[in-house]
Backbone bond lengths (Angstrom), bond angles and torsions (degrees), N, CA, C in turn:
res aa  C-N    CA-C-N  psi(-1)  N-CA   C-N-CA  omega(-1)  CA-C   N-CA-C  phi
1 M - - - 1.474 - - 1.517 109.40 -
2 N 1.325 119.03 130.79 1.452 124.76 178.72 1.523 109.97 -56.97
3 T 1.355 117.36 125.70 1.469 120.53 -175.80 1.517 112.30 -65.40
4 K 1.326 117.49 -33.97 1.461 120.32 178.18 1.524 110.33 -64.30
5 I 1.331 116.80 -42.97 1.462 121.53 178.49 1.522 109.37 -63.34
6 A 1.336 116.71 -43.43 1.464 120.21 -179.27 1.524 110.90 -59.65
7 A 1.332 116.81 -41.27 1.464 120.58 -179.67 1.520 111.23 -65.91
8 L 1.323 116.70 -39.77 1.464 120.55 -179.88 1.522 111.01 -67.22
9 V 1.328 116.46 -40.01 1.464 120.26 178.07 1.519 110.07 -61.61
10 L 1.339 116.69 -46.78 1.459 120.53 -179.18 1.517 111.00 -62.67
11 F 1.343 117.02 -42.62 1.460 120.73 -179.51 1.523 111.18 -61.32
12 A 1.327 116.17 -45.52 1.465 120.03 -176.69 1.525 111.46 -66.98
13 L 1.335 116.87 -35.45 1.458 119.64 179.81 1.515 112.14 -69.54
14 C 1.333 116.68 -31.55 1.466 120.94 -175.97 1.517 113.21 -90.94
15 A 1.335 117.68 -15.47 1.462 119.42 -173.06 1.518 110.95 -130.02
16 Q 1.295 117.70 80.21 1.457 121.41 175.21 1.523 108.48 -69.95
17 P 1.351 119.58 130.61 1.448 121.57 -176.78 1.523 112.24 -57.18
18 A 1.334 115.01 142.70 1.465 119.80 -179.74 1.510 111.31 -61.91
19 W 1.352 116.81 -34.09 1.451 118.77 -177.51 1.523 110.62 -69.26
20 S 1.354 119.02 -29.22 1.458 121.20 175.05 1.516 110.64 -73.04
21 Q 1.336 117.16 -42.18 1.457 121.42 178.82 1.525 110.12 -61.79
22 S 1.337 115.33 -41.12 1.459 120.14 -179.14 1.519 111.11 -63.17
23 Y 1.322 116.00 -40.67 1.456 118.96 179.51 1.526 111.44 -64.54
24 A 1.338 115.51 -42.22 1.460 119.21 -178.43 1.520 110.78 -59.80
25 S 1.336 117.24 -43.26 1.456 120.00 -179.29 1.519 111.15 -69.51
26 T 1.340 116.22 -35.10 1.463 120.10 179.02 1.524 110.62 -66.32
27 A 1.330 115.82 -42.72 1.465 119.95 -179.72 1.526 110.65 -62.74
28 A 1.339 116.61 -37.96 1.457 119.59 179.94 1.521 111.09 -70.49
29 A 1.343 115.69 -33.07 1.459 119.82 -176.67 1.524 112.34 -78.55
30 K 1.332 117.34 -24.72 1.460 121.03 -175.03 1.524 110.35 -127.72
31 P 1.306 118.70 71.57 1.468 121.19 -177.80 1.519 112.92 -63.61
32 A 1.356 117.33 -16.09 1.453 119.64 -179.87 1.520 112.09 -68.24
33 E 1.327 116.84 -20.33 1.455 120.00 -179.55 1.528 109.05 -78.10
34 S 1.306 115.60 67.74 1.457 121.12 -171.50 1.523 113.61 -65.33
35 A 1.331 117.91 -34.71 1.466 119.76 -179.25 1.516 110.74 -64.14
36 A 1.326 116.48 -41.21 1.460 120.52 178.77 1.520 111.00 -65.93
37 V 1.312 116.27 -43.07 1.457 120.64 -179.51 1.529 110.66 -66.91
38 T 1.326 116.42 -41.40 1.467 120.62 178.76 1.525 110.75 -61.62
39 T 1.325 116.05 -42.50 1.463 120.43 178.08 1.518 111.00 -62.57
40 R 1.315 115.78 -44.57 1.459 120.69 179.53 1.518 110.82 -58.73
41 M 1.328 117.28 -46.74 1.455 120.50 -177.39 1.528 111.56 -69.79
42 A 1.332 116.55 -35.99 1.466 119.98 178.60 1.525 110.78 -64.47
43 L 1.334 116.60 -42.39 1.456 119.66 178.50 1.525 110.86 -66.26
44 R 1.320 116.71 -37.40 1.466 119.84 176.17 1.530 110.37 -58.24
45 D 1.321 116.51 -47.24 1.465 120.37 -179.45 1.528 111.19 -59.45
46 L 1.322 116.20 -44.49 1.458 120.58 -177.56 1.529 111.80 -63.16
47 W 1.328 116.28 -43.76 1.458 118.90 -177.60 1.526 112.40 -74.82
48 V 1.326 117.38 -32.67 1.465 119.32 175.08 1.525 109.74 -66.61
49 E 1.328 117.23 -37.90 1.465 119.78 176.00 1.526 110.66 -61.27
50 H 1.324 115.78 -36.22 1.465 119.47 178.28 1.525 110.76 -57.36
51 I 1.327 117.19 -53.33 1.464 118.45 -177.50 1.531 111.64 -69.70
52 F 1.340 116.33 -29.78 1.468 119.82 178.51 1.526 110.80 -63.49
53 W 1.325 116.84 -49.91 1.461 119.83 -175.55 1.525 112.04 -74.68
54 V 1.332 117.21 -31.75 1.465 118.60 174.99 1.527 109.87 -64.41
55 R 1.333 116.57 -41.11 1.473 119.80 176.94 1.531 110.07 -62.00
56 N 1.339 116.56 -42.77 1.463 119.36 179.17 1.528 111.23 -58.76
57 Y 1.334 115.57 -39.57 1.466 118.65 177.97 1.521 110.43 -63.62
58 A 1.333 116.14 -46.03 1.464 119.81 -177.59 1.530 111.36 -62.03
59 V 1.328 116.32 -41.07 1.470 120.80 179.07 1.528 110.24 -64.03
60 A 1.332 116.74 -48.49 1.463 120.89 -178.89 1.524 111.38 -65.00
61 N 1.314 116.40 -39.78 1.456 121.06 -179.59 1.524 110.53 -64.14
62 Q 1.317 116.25 -43.05 1.463 120.82 179.35 1.529 111.09 -64.75
63 A 1.343 115.77 -33.62 1.470 120.42 -179.13 1.527 112.44 -84.03
64 G 1.315 117.40 -6.71 1.455 120.58 -178.74 1.514 113.47 75.16
65 N 1.340 117.01 23.20 1.467 121.92 179.78 1.525 108.91 -94.32
66 A 1.324 116.29 91.60 1.460 121.25 -174.00 1.526 112.79 -65.03
67 R 1.322 116.92 -36.99 1.467 120.21 -179.19 1.526 111.22 -65.41
68 Q 1.319 116.15 -46.18 1.458 119.66 179.04 1.532 110.43 -65.08
69 A 1.318 116.79 -40.29 1.465 120.57 179.64 1.523 111.21 -62.46
70 A 1.335 116.88 -39.14 1.461 120.68 -179.63 1.525 111.23 -65.67
71 V 1.327 116.52 -42.23 1.464 120.46 178.06 1.528 110.07 -62.85
72 A 1.326 116.40 -46.04 1.463 120.30 -179.66 1.524 110.71 -61.86
73 A 1.321 117.39 -42.07 1.468 120.87 179.79 1.527 110.79 -61.78
74 N 1.331 116.64 -41.89 1.466 120.09 178.12 1.528 111.26 -62.93
75 E 1.322 116.23 -37.57 1.465 120.27 179.13 1.531 111.49 -69.10
76 V 1.319 116.83 -36.27 1.467 119.99 176.20 1.527 109.98 -60.05
77 V 1.318 116.12 -44.95 1.462 120.75 -179.73 1.524 111.28 -66.20
78 S 1.328 116.84 -41.93 1.469 120.59 179.12 1.523 110.83 -62.38
79 D 1.325 115.96 -41.71 1.455 119.99 179.60 1.522 110.81 -66.97
80 A 1.332 117.55 -40.78 1.461 121.17 177.84 1.529 110.53 -60.92
81 T 1.321 115.90 -37.20 1.473 120.27 178.18 1.523 110.34 -64.74
82 R 1.327 117.00 -41.21 1.465 120.24 178.73 1.529 111.33 -66.73
83 I 1.325 116.77 -39.23 1.464 120.06 177.51 1.528 109.94 -61.84
84 A 1.320 116.11 -47.67 1.470 120.30 -179.23 1.520 111.53 -62.69
85 N 1.324 116.40 -45.44 1.463 119.67 -177.91 1.529 113.17 -68.69
86 S 1.327 116.26 -17.67 1.466 118.83 179.56 1.527 111.93 -66.66
87 I 1.332 117.57 -21.11 1.473 119.44 179.12 1.525 112.54 -93.20
88 A 1.331 117.17 -7.97 1.465 120.59 -176.87 1.533 113.33 -57.83
89 P 1.347 120.11 -42.99 1.467 119.14 -179.91 1.531 113.85 -61.96
90 L 1.320 117.20 -23.24 1.460 120.61 -178.20 1.524 112.81 -99.11
91 Y 1.322 117.24 -37.66 1.463 120.81 -174.02 1.529 114.20 -113.74
92 G 1.327 117.16 -9.58 1.452 120.15 -178.55 1.523 112.49 97.76
93 Q 1.320 115.69 157.75 1.464 120.60 -177.56 1.526 113.63 -65.56
94 P 1.358 118.85 -37.61 1.475 117.71 177.87 1.527 112.37 -57.88
95 A 1.323 116.92 -39.39 1.468 119.96 177.84 1.525 110.48 -66.39
96 A 1.323 116.42 -40.23 1.468 120.54 177.77 1.530 110.50 -62.07
97 D 1.331 116.34 -40.83 1.462 120.70 178.98 1.529 111.21 -64.14
98 Q 1.339 115.94 -38.92 1.457 119.96 178.57 1.530 111.07 -66.15
99 L 1.337 115.62 -41.23 1.458 119.22 178.06 1.523 110.50 -63.44
100 L 1.326 117.08 -38.80 1.464 119.98 178.98 1.525 111.05 -61.42
101 K 1.326 117.11 -39.85 1.467 120.23 177.38 1.521 111.18 -61.61
102 L 1.328 115.39 -40.56 1.460 119.87 179.59 1.534 111.46 -68.10
103 L 1.326 116.21 -41.00 1.462 120.06 177.61 1.530 110.95 -66.67
104 A 1.326 115.91 -34.00 1.466 120.03 175.89 1.530 109.98 -63.44
105 G 1.332 116.28 -36.97 1.457 120.28 177.36 1.518 111.87 -66.28
106 H 1.328 115.49 -37.83 1.468 120.88 176.71 1.529 110.13 -62.09
107 W 1.311 116.15 -50.01 1.466 120.82 179.25 1.521 111.14 -63.18
108 G 1.330 116.56 -41.76 1.457 119.62 -179.77 1.518 112.55 -59.74
109 A 1.341 116.31 -38.63 1.460 120.15 179.42 1.526 111.42 -69.01
110 I 1.345 116.36 -40.05 1.472 120.01 178.48 1.530 110.12 -65.06
111 K 1.322 115.96 -44.91 1.464 120.56 179.09 1.531 110.09 -60.59
112 H 1.318 115.17 -42.58 1.460 120.53 178.41 1.537 109.93 -58.74
113 Y 1.331 116.66 -42.99 1.464 120.37 -179.56 1.532 110.73 -65.82
114 S 1.324 116.26 -43.92 1.463 120.06 178.83 1.522 110.99 -61.36
115 D 1.327 116.78 -46.39 1.460 121.06 -179.30 1.528 110.95 -63.10
116 A 1.337 115.60 -41.94 1.464 120.04 -179.83 1.528 110.58 -66.77
117 T 1.323 117.03 -35.04 1.468 120.96 178.86 1.525 110.55 -66.44
118 V 1.325 115.98 -44.79 1.468 119.73 177.60 1.532 109.98 -60.91
119 G 1.336 116.43 -38.70 1.461 120.69 -179.66 1.515 114.24 -83.75
120 K 1.343 116.66 2.91 1.474 121.94 -178.83 1.527 111.28 54.05
121 D 1.327 114.16 42.54 1.467 122.01 -177.95 1.529 109.13 -103.55
122 K 1.328 116.49 95.50 1.466 121.30 -176.36 1.528 112.12 -63.88
123 K 1.319 116.50 -39.78 1.466 119.72 178.99 1.526 110.12 -65.63
124 G 1.314 116.18 -39.09 1.458 120.02 178.13 1.515 111.30 -64.57
125 Q 1.337 116.27 -39.09 1.465 120.12 177.55 1.519 111.16 -61.38
126 Q 1.341 116.27 -45.70 1.460 119.57 -179.53 1.524 111.27 -64.89
127 A 1.324 116.52 -39.10 1.465 120.19 178.11 1.528 110.35 -62.48
128 A 1.335 116.07 -39.08 1.461 120.52 179.11 1.530 111.00 -66.05
129 V 1.330 117.23 -40.47 1.463 120.81 177.45 1.534 109.95 -62.81
130 D 1.317 116.36 -40.09 1.469 120.12 176.94 1.533 110.89 -62.90
131 E 1.332 116.18 -39.30 1.472 120.37 177.24 1.522 110.68 -63.42
132 L 1.331 116.41 -42.90 1.467 120.90 178.90 1.515 111.02 -60.63
133 T 1.327 116.42 -42.35 1.460 121.54 -178.95 1.524 111.26 -64.32
134 T 1.328 115.73 -46.69 1.466 120.19 179.53 1.520 110.92 -63.77
135 N 1.318 116.23 -41.14 1.461 121.12 -179.21 1.527 111.22 -66.40
136 A 1.333 117.49 -39.87 1.469 120.77 178.74 1.522 110.28 -60.38
137 K 1.322 116.71 -40.61 1.468 120.69 178.00 1.527 110.73 -63.29
138 A 1.327 116.54 -40.65 1.471 120.84 -178.82 1.522 111.08 -67.54
139 I 1.330 117.70 -42.31 1.462 120.92 179.20 1.522 110.42 -65.94
140 A 1.335 116.89 -43.08 1.466 120.57 179.39 1.520 110.82 -61.09
141 A 1.314 116.83 -43.02 1.465 120.68 179.70 1.525 111.27 -64.92
142 F 1.328 115.92 -41.66 1.472 120.71 -180.00 1.525 111.46 -62.73
143 L 1.324 116.95 -48.81 1.465 120.79 -177.11 1.521 111.55 -68.73
144 A 1.329 117.25 -38.58 1.467 120.54 179.60 1.530 111.11 -65.97
145 K 1.304 116.60 -36.44 1.463 120.38 177.95 1.517 111.17 -69.23
146 A 1.336 116.48 -36.76 1.465 120.50 -179.17 1.520 112.08 -73.29
147 N 1.337 116.74 -32.51 1.466 120.10 -174.57 1.532 109.75 -136.03
148 P 1.330 118.30 112.91 1.474 121.07 -177.80 1.528 113.51 -66.45
149 N 1.319 117.25 -10.67 1.462 120.92 179.29 1.525 112.66 -87.13
150 L 1.323 116.56 3.66 1.461 122.26 178.85 1.530 109.27 -114.33
151 P 1.324 118.57 96.01 1.468 121.17 179.65 1.533 110.82 -61.88
152 E 1.316 116.71 128.47 1.458 120.56 -175.12 1.525 112.40 -61.15
153 A 1.333 117.27 -41.33 1.462 120.06 -177.78 1.528 111.20 -64.25
154 T 1.335 116.41 -40.70 1.463 120.06 179.50 1.522 110.33 -67.73
155 L 1.323 116.25 -42.08 1.463 120.35 177.12 1.523 111.22 -58.97
156 L 1.331 115.73 -42.83 1.463 119.32 -178.83 1.528 110.81 -62.46
157 T 1.322 116.61 -39.98 1.465 120.04 177.87 1.522 111.19 -62.94
158 L 1.343 115.91 -45.50 1.464 120.41 -179.56 1.527 111.40 -64.30
159 L 1.326 116.59 -44.39 1.463 120.81 -177.59 1.531 111.61 -69.81
160 S 1.328 115.98 -36.47 1.464 119.42 178.29 1.524 110.65 -66.21
161 A 1.325 115.85 -40.62 1.467 119.62 177.28 1.518 110.83 -65.06
162 H 1.335 116.08 -38.50 1.466 120.16 177.74 1.525 110.60 -61.07
163 G 1.317 116.66 -46.08 1.458 120.03 176.90 1.519 111.43 -61.78
164 G 1.337 115.58 -37.54 1.454 120.12 177.68 1.511 112.95 -62.35
165 H 1.321 116.56 -36.75 1.461 120.36 176.64 1.529 110.88 -60.66
166 H 1.327 116.14 -44.24 1.465 119.32 178.67 1.527 110.73 -58.67
167 V 1.325 116.13 -44.81 1.462 121.05 -178.42 1.526 111.19 -62.96
168 V 1.332 116.14 -47.60 1.460 120.56 179.66 1.530 110.62 -60.59
169 Q 1.331 116.15 -44.04 1.455 120.80 -179.25 1.532 111.60 -60.44
170 I 1.304 116.75 -45.38 1.463 121.00 -179.97 1.528 110.28 -63.93
171 D 1.324 116.79 -42.00 1.468 120.34 177.82 1.529 110.98 -61.48
172 Q 1.310 116.69 -42.58 1.468 120.22 -179.07 1.522 111.74 -66.74
173 L 1.320 116.99 -40.41 1.461 119.86 177.20 1.526 110.82 -63.01
174 A 1.320 116.11 -40.52 1.465 120.40 179.81 1.523 111.10 -65.32
175 A 1.336 116.22 -33.56 1.457 120.61 -178.52 1.525 112.76 -86.19
176 G 1.329 116.91 -4.39 1.458 119.94 -177.34 1.519 112.75 73.14
177 D 1.323 116.41 20.72 1.466 121.22 179.47 1.529 108.46 -88.97
178 Y 1.315 116.43 75.09 1.460 120.93 -173.10 1.527 112.48 -73.45
179 A 1.321 117.38 -31.81 1.461 119.99 176.16 1.522 110.04 -67.07
180 G 1.322 116.07 -41.92 1.461 120.24 177.31 1.515 111.35 -64.64
181 E 1.325 116.09 -40.22 1.468 120.30 179.79 1.521 110.92 -66.10
182 A 1.326 117.41 -33.71 1.464 120.47 177.02 1.525 110.36 -63.48
183 R 1.324 116.15 -39.86 1.470 119.52 177.33 1.523 110.72 -67.71
184 T 1.323 116.07 -39.37 1.458 119.82 178.37 1.527 110.74 -63.48
185 W 1.332 116.59 -40.47 1.469 120.01 178.48 1.525 111.08 -59.44
186 A 1.330 116.76 -43.21 1.464 120.29 179.67 1.520 110.72 -62.13
187 M 1.329 116.93 -43.41 1.466 120.74 178.20 1.525 110.92 -66.69
188 M 1.324 115.37 -39.59 1.459 122.12 -178.67 1.529 110.73 -61.95
189 R 1.331 115.09 -44.35 1.465 119.64 -179.53 1.523 110.75 -66.41
190 E 1.310 117.40 -43.54 1.464 120.86 178.36 1.526 110.86 -61.04
191 H 1.318 115.18 -41.67 1.465 119.89 -178.62 1.531 111.55 -67.79
192 I 1.333 117.33 -41.23 1.458 119.05 -178.32 1.524 110.86 -67.94
193 L 1.335 117.32 -29.38 1.467 119.74 174.82 1.525 110.54 -68.66
194 T 1.319 116.90 -37.90 1.467 120.86 175.84 1.528 110.03 -61.30
195 L 1.321 115.91 -44.77 1.461 120.72 -179.83 1.522 111.53 -64.23
196 S 1.330 117.36 -47.85 1.465 120.28 -178.20 1.522 111.30 -66.40
197 D 1.333 118.05 -36.79 1.464 121.06 177.44 1.525 111.00 -65.03
198 A 1.328 116.11 -37.18 1.460 120.18 178.07 1.529 110.84 -64.34
199 L 1.320 116.69 -41.66 1.461 120.95 177.86 1.530 110.91 -64.23
200 A 1.323 116.51 -43.59 1.461 120.61 178.81 1.527 111.27 -62.72
201 A 1.319 116.61 -43.20 1.464 121.01 -179.52 1.523 110.75 -60.79
202 A 1.325 116.29 -41.47 1.459 120.58 -179.40 1.531 111.44 -66.75
203 L 1.324 117.14 -37.41 1.465 120.72 177.77 1.526 111.08 -64.65
204 V 1.322 116.18 -44.06 1.466 120.42 179.99 1.520 110.62 -62.43
205 K 1.321 115.96 -40.02 1.469 119.96 -178.53 1.529 111.32 -71.19
206 Q 1.326 117.36 -36.41 1.469 120.58 -178.30 1.529 111.78 -76.63
207 F 1.332 116.87 -33.24 1.466 120.53 -176.86 1.532 110.74 -123.36
208 P 1.320 117.75 63.49 1.488 119.49 -176.59 1.514 113.20 -60.59
209 D 1.353 116.75 -28.92 1.455 119.26 -179.47 1.526 113.06 -70.10
210 K 1.329 116.08 -18.95 1.464 120.71 180.00 1.526 111.76 -86.11
211 F 1.340 115.39 -14.81 1.469 119.09 -174.52 1.519 112.11 -121.77
């Protein structure tokens, strides 16, 4: 496991952003703000689906089940489209289209890593990790520019850790470490909820009239 990725995963798990924590407490204190809560829960569902279908692809790919892998890959793309389009009412369709391209890059790098792992291609794995790193920087820059309530450095840490989870999970599946992968899944899900809650909190703060 890449030591840099391991450090980022540990950091993200131990340091939930204050702005995400603040939103969670605010949502609990003001249940009447239904639009904000609905948005938060919808984003949670979308991002959990992302990790669910990516895991399904990795499992099917490792097992050599091409049909299952194809279905999972299509679902990853469909979910990415829904995530991107969710920002269209606030930022416009061109911004949603740009986000979709970035999410496609994220998925492409993960798929590349999974494929390289199945093929025992170490150079391919490293190239995929480099793609994930570059893509995380691009997504962080895009979101920070769109919303001043999303610090780019914090986003980069969260996104890098998220990519690291995918890498660790794929490695564990390849090694048959199913108990370890179960623990990674639990951490992965907790982390993706932190990320999605942070995005929701920033949207509510930037567009208070919409919520």
